[in-house]
N, C-alpha and C positions, 0 to 999 in steps of 0.2 A: 307291277308285281305288287307295289305300293299299297295302292287298295285294298287288293285281295289278301296281304297279311292284316288289316283291320277287318275285312269282314269274317273273315277265317274266326277270330279273334272275337268276332262281336256274336259270332253261331255260336262259340264253345261257349261263352260266357252265358247267353241268354237261355242254352239249353241246362245249364246249374243254377239258374234265376238268380245269377247277379250282374250286377249292373255294368254296364259299357266302361274300359277303360280306354281313354285318351292314348296315342302311342306318347313316348318320351324322346323328343328331339337330341338328346343324349345319346342313345343307341342305335345300334344299327337295325338290319331289317330284322331280320332271324331275332335278335336279341330282344326286340320291341314285339317279335310273335310272340315269344314267351312270355314277356312283361305284362301284356295286355290278357294272355289268358288266366296268369299265374298271380297275377296281383293282390292281396290280400289285406290290402289298407295302410298297410305300412311304407313310412315314405322313405326309409333308408333299404326298399328292397330292392336287390338285383338278381337278378336270372341267375341260375348255377350255370360257371364258365363253363364245365363238363356237356351239361345239356347244348348249350348253344352250340359249341365247337361239333358236337354228332349232326344236330340240324344242319350247321353249315355244309360240313359233307355230304350230307344225303342230297341236300339242295344242290350241290355240286353234280353230283352223280346223276341228278334227275335232269339238270338241266345238259348234261354231257351227250344225255340217248338220244338229243335231237328228234327229229319225227319218225316216234316208234308205231308200233301197229295203233298201241291205245288212244295215241296221242291223235291216228290221223279217223280211228272209231270216232272220239270225240266232237272233231269237227265236222264232221259229215252229221255227226247228230244232230248238233246243235245249229248248223246250218239248216236245218228243216224248221226253226225256232220251236224246238222241243224244249221244255222246261230243264231246270240243273239237273235234277234228281234222274230223270229220264236220260241225260248226258252223261253223268257218271257211270250210273248204271251200262251205258252203251259203251264205256272206256275198257270196262274191266273184262267184257268178253273176250278179247283177243287174248289177255294175260292169263287165261284159262288151257288156250291151245296148246298143244304138245309142240310145236312150232315156233312158238314164242321164245325159248330158249329159257326161261326160270329167272328173267333178268330182273325182278321186283319181286 
């Protein structure tokens, strides 16, 4: 998961034509995600505690969801060596179905 946080932040920053920000070893995983995405050049910058708390809760909810239909779908699509965008699109399909239950 640690590498994925850096990848997500790098993609986000590139999209807005911002330079890559290296992780801060003094911060936790989710706090580093927010730090790397929102860093504005201020040496004293720290992510808002409310944002970090909300993202931590969201991360726990997703982790507790275990192997749901969208996770199974993305694994099936990824096993065919499809590109990442197709894999993610494939994961959204089951979320639309009425039997999914609206968990997300």
